[in-house]
C-alpha positions as CSV (number, residue, x, y, z in Angstrom):
1,M,88.8,124.7,-297.6
2,T,92.0,123.2,-298.9
3,T,95.6,124.1,-298.2
4,T,98.8,123.1,-300.0
5,Y,101.7,122.0,-297.8
6,A,105.3,120.9,-298.2
7,A,106.6,118.0,-296.2
8,L,110.3,118.1,-295.4
9,L,111.8,114.7,-294.4
10,R,115.1,114.9,-292.6
11,G,118.1,112.8,-293.5
12,I,116.7,110.3,-296.0
13,N,118.4,108.9,-299.1
14,V,121.8,110.1,-298.0
15,G,124.8,107.8,-298.6
16,G,122.5,104.8,-299.3
17,H,121.0,104.9,-295.8
18,R,117.3,105.4,-294.8
19,K,116.0,104.9,-298.3
20,V,112.6,106.3,-299.0
21,P,111.8,106.1,-302.7
22,M,109.9,109.2,-303.9
23,A,107.2,107.1,-305.6
24,E,106.5,105.3,-302.4
25,L,106.5,108.6,-300.5
26,R,103.9,109.9,-303.0
27,S,101.8,106.8,-302.5
28,L,102.1,107.0,-298.7
29,L,100.9,110.7,-298.7
30,E,97.9,109.7,-300.9
31,E,97.1,106.8,-298.5
32,L,97.0,109.4,-295.8
33,G,94.2,111.2,-297.7
34,H,96.2,114.0,-299.4
35,R,95.8,115.0,-303.0
36,D,97.9,116.5,-305.8
37,V,101.0,114.9,-304.3
38,R,104.3,115.7,-306.0
39,T,107.9,115.2,-304.9
40,Y,111.0,117.3,-305.6
41,L,114.4,115.8,-305.9
42,Q,115.3,112.6,-304.0
43,S,116.0,114.3,-300.7
44,G,112.6,114.1,-299.0
45,N,110.6,117.0,-300.3
46,A,106.9,116.5,-301.1
47,V,104.1,118.9,-301.8
48,F,100.4,118.0,-301.3
49,T,97.0,119.4,-300.8
50,T,94.6,118.6,-298.0
51,D,91.6,119.9,-296.2
52,T,92.7,122.5,-293.7
53,D,89.9,121.9,-291.2
54,R,91.0,118.4,-290.7
55,L,94.4,118.5,-289.1
56,T,97.0,121.0,-287.8
57,D,100.6,121.2,-289.1
58,Q,101.7,119.3,-286.0
59,E,99.1,116.6,-286.6
60,L,100.0,116.3,-290.3
61,T,103.6,116.0,-289.2
62,A,102.9,113.3,-286.6
63,A,100.8,111.3,-289.0
64,L,103.5,111.4,-291.7
65,E,106.3,110.4,-289.2
66,E,104.2,107.5,-288.0
67,A,103.3,106.3,-291.5
68,V,106.9,106.5,-292.7
69,E,108.1,104.5,-289.7
70,K,105.4,101.9,-290.2
71,R,106.1,101.6,-294.0
72,F,109.9,101.8,-294.0
73,G,110.8,100.5,-290.5
74,F,112.7,103.5,-289.3
75,R,111.8,106.8,-287.8
76,V,112.2,110.0,-289.9
77,D,111.8,113.5,-288.5
78,C,109.5,115.5,-290.6
79,L,108.3,119.1,-290.8
80,V,105.1,120.1,-292.6
81,R,104.7,123.8,-293.6
82,D,102.0,125.5,-295.6
83,A,102.4,127.7,-298.7
84,D,102.1,131.0,-296.8
85,Y,104.9,130.0,-294.4
86,L,107.2,128.9,-297.2
87,A,106.5,132.1,-299.1
88,A,107.2,134.1,-296.0
89,V,110.6,132.4,-295.5
90,V,111.6,133.4,-299.1
91,D,110.4,136.9,-298.6
92,A,112.1,137.4,-295.2
93,C,115.5,136.3,-296.4
94,P,118.1,138.6,-294.8
95,F,120.7,138.1,-297.5
96,P,120.6,139.3,-301.2
97,A,119.3,136.0,-302.6
98,A,118.9,137.3,-306.1
99,E,122.6,138.1,-306.2
100,L,123.8,134.7,-304.9
101,E,124.1,131.2,-306.3
102,G,121.7,128.7,-304.8
103,K,124.6,126.8,-303.2
104,Q,125.6,129.9,-301.3
105,L,122.4,130.2,-299.3
106,H,120.7,127.7,-297.1
107,V,117.7,127.6,-294.9
108,T,117.4,125.3,-291.9
109,Y,113.7,124.8,-291.1
110,L,113.0,124.4,-287.4
111,S,110.1,122.7,-285.6
112,E,109.8,125.7,-283.2
113,P,111.1,129.2,-282.7
114,V,114.7,129.6,-281.4
115,T,116.3,132.5,-279.6
116,P,119.7,134.0,-280.3
117,E,120.8,132.7,-276.9
118,R,120.9,129.2,-278.3
119,F,123.8,130.3,-280.6
120,A,125.6,132.5,-278.1
121,S,128.6,130.2,-278.0
122,I,129.3,130.8,-281.7
123,D,131.6,133.8,-282.5
124,Q,130.2,134.7,-285.8
125,T,133.0,137.1,-286.6
126,A,135.4,134.1,-286.5
127,F,133.6,132.7,-289.6
128,L,133.3,135.8,-291.8
129,P,132.4,136.2,-294.6
130,E,130.1,133.3,-293.7
131,E,127.2,134.3,-291.5
132,F,123.8,133.2,-290.3
133,R,120.6,134.9,-289.2
134,L,117.5,133.7,-287.5
135,G,114.0,134.0,-288.9
136,D,110.6,132.6,-288.1
137,R,111.4,128.9,-287.2
138,A,114.2,129.2,-289.8
139,L,117.9,129.8,-289.8
140,Y,119.4,131.4,-292.9
141,L,123.1,130.5,-293.6
142,Y,125.2,132.5,-296.1
143,A,128.2,130.3,-297.2
144,P,130.0,131.9,-300.1
145,E,132.0,128.8,-300.9
146,G,129.0,126.4,-300.5
147,L,127.9,124.3,-297.6
148,G,130.6,121.6,-298.3
149,R,133.4,124.0,-297.5
150,S,131.6,126.0,-294.8
151,K,133.2,126.0,-291.4
152,L,130.2,127.8,-290.0
153,G,127.9,125.3,-291.5
154,E,129.9,122.5,-289.8
155,V,129.5,124.3,-286.5
156,L,125.8,124.8,-287.0
157,S,125.3,121.1,-287.8
158,R,126.2,120.1,-284.3
159,P,123.2,118.2,-282.8
160,A,123.6,119.9,-279.4
161,L,122.6,123.3,-281.0
162,F,119.2,121.9,-281.9
163,K,118.6,119.7,-279.0
164,G,114.9,119.1,-278.5
165,I,113.8,120.4,-281.9
166,V,113.7,119.1,-285.5
167,A,116.0,120.9,-287.9
168,T,116.3,120.1,-291.6
169,S,118.3,122.2,-294.2
170,R,117.6,123.0,-297.8
171,N,119.7,125.0,-300.3
172,W,118.1,128.2,-301.6
173,N,117.1,126.6,-305.0
174,T,115.1,124.1,-303.1
175,V,113.6,126.7,-300.7
176,V,112.4,128.7,-303.7
177,K,111.1,125.7,-305.6
178,L,109.1,124.4,-302.7
179,A,107.5,127.9,-302.2
180,E,106.7,127.9,-305.9
181,M,105.3,124.4,-305.9
182,T,103.0,125.1,-303.0
183,R,101.6,128.3,-304.7
184,A,100.9,126.5,-308.0
């Protein structure tokens, strides 16, 4: 049996640092034994198919992180998620995504579930109309003026909030596109 996955690499190709060319990422995934490898944008999104009885999501993630470090000489946190999970994230969006621009809605994918207690120090009412909600290993952020102007987004990007877990964000357009690519 085969399953299609998306690999989300955190913090690459930003500001000229930690460069991972997408052609090389595709090649690396193929060398790991994956098929039908495609990338999306330059920000570390790849889709691939592999045998599901071979490795778990965590094992796929660990193998990719190790291969990236060996090939490029630096560590990159990664998350690997299957098509069903990506579709569920889209379907579970607590905001009216169809009525919003892609830049107004973001998802931060998380390596493990988080509880509301982790964010108890954030007074959400102080940031309205911006707001966030938690989902299954995901944080949804509504930022009507976009992430670049988001005060709540700035607060949510503090490393201390995600201590001990991997967190990587994508705008809604990318979230939807990756879900579509893994279904195709």
